[in-house]
N, C-alpha and C positions, 0 to 999 in steps of 0.2 A: 329280632331277635330269636322269632322261631323259625328262621332260616339259619341263624349260626347254631341253634340246637339240632336242627336236623341235618345238617353239614356236619357238626361234631359227631353225632351217633353214625352217620355213614363212613366217617372216618376211623372211628373207631372198630367198626363192624370190618372193613377194609386190613386192619393192622390187625385184629384177631386173627381172623380168617388166614391171612398174610403169613403171619407168623406161623399158627398150627402145619400150613402147606409146608412152607420152607423147612421145619422142623422133622416131618416126615417124610419129606421127599426124596426118593431115591434118587441116584444117580443115573442120568438121563442115558439112555441105548443111544450106541452110535459110535461113530467117530469122535475123536476129541478135537478141541476146537484149534483150526490153523493157529500156530503161535505167529506165524506173519502177517496175520489178516487183521484187518479194524473191523471191529463188531458191526458198527455202522454201516460200512462198505460192504461187508459178506451179507448183511440183511437186505439191501439194496439189490445185492447181485443173485441172490436165491430168489427175491420177487421177480426179477427182471427173468431169469429162466422158467419160472412158473407161470409165466404171462406168456413168454413164445410157446411154451410147450399148450397153453390154451388155446393160441392163434393156428396152432396146427391142427387141433382137432376140432372139427368143424360144429360136431352136434355139442361139444362142450361150451363152445364160444358162444351158441345161439341160446344155450340152457343161462347160461352167466349174464347176457345184456338183457335175456328176458326177465332174470330175476332180479337183477338192479333197476330194471325200468319198474317192475313189479311192487319191488321193496319202497321206492323213491315214491311211485303214486299212493301205497297206502298208508306211508309217514305225512306225505301232503296232506291227504284226505283227512286223517287223524287231528294232526294240528288244526286245520281250518276249520273242522268242526267244534274242536276246543273253542276256537277264536268265536264260532258264532255263537255257541252256547254261552261264554261268557258274556255277548253284549244284550243276549235275549234274557237269560235269566239275571236274579239277582242275589241269587244264594249261590255261595260256594260250593256247598253240599251238593247241590244238583248237577254242578259241572261235574266237579268228582266221580259221583254216581253216574255220570251218562260217561264218561271216559274210560270206567271200569267196564261198564255194561257194552261199549262199542269193543273193547279186546276181548270180553267174552264172547260175543257176536261174533267176533272173525275167527275167534278158533273154532268156534260150532261149525261157521262155514267152511274151515277147513277141514273138517273131520267127514263133513257131506262131500266136499270134493273128492276126498281120498276115497271114498266108500264108492262115488260115482264112476272113479276112473276104474 
């Protein structure tokens, strides 16, 4: 029941903000969409061109690889920590509190790393 309620609230949230955004969004700047292009193929073509551009710029490529590895490691660590906490503790509130505390600690660590650099 609670899963259905929370998913309904999320759906209403996204629908509300999407309608507000689409109503007040200005026409995009830039060239018009090509008349003979498929929207899916154009997106993949632009993504491929961006990937080729990243591959030609070595520092950017190294940054992107390092960022993806770091992001995956952080997500894996947080997910594993939640699983371990779920087995160790019996209360759902302690798991939720520990998850929120981990995110806050990560943010504080990020601020410290920025100051150190």
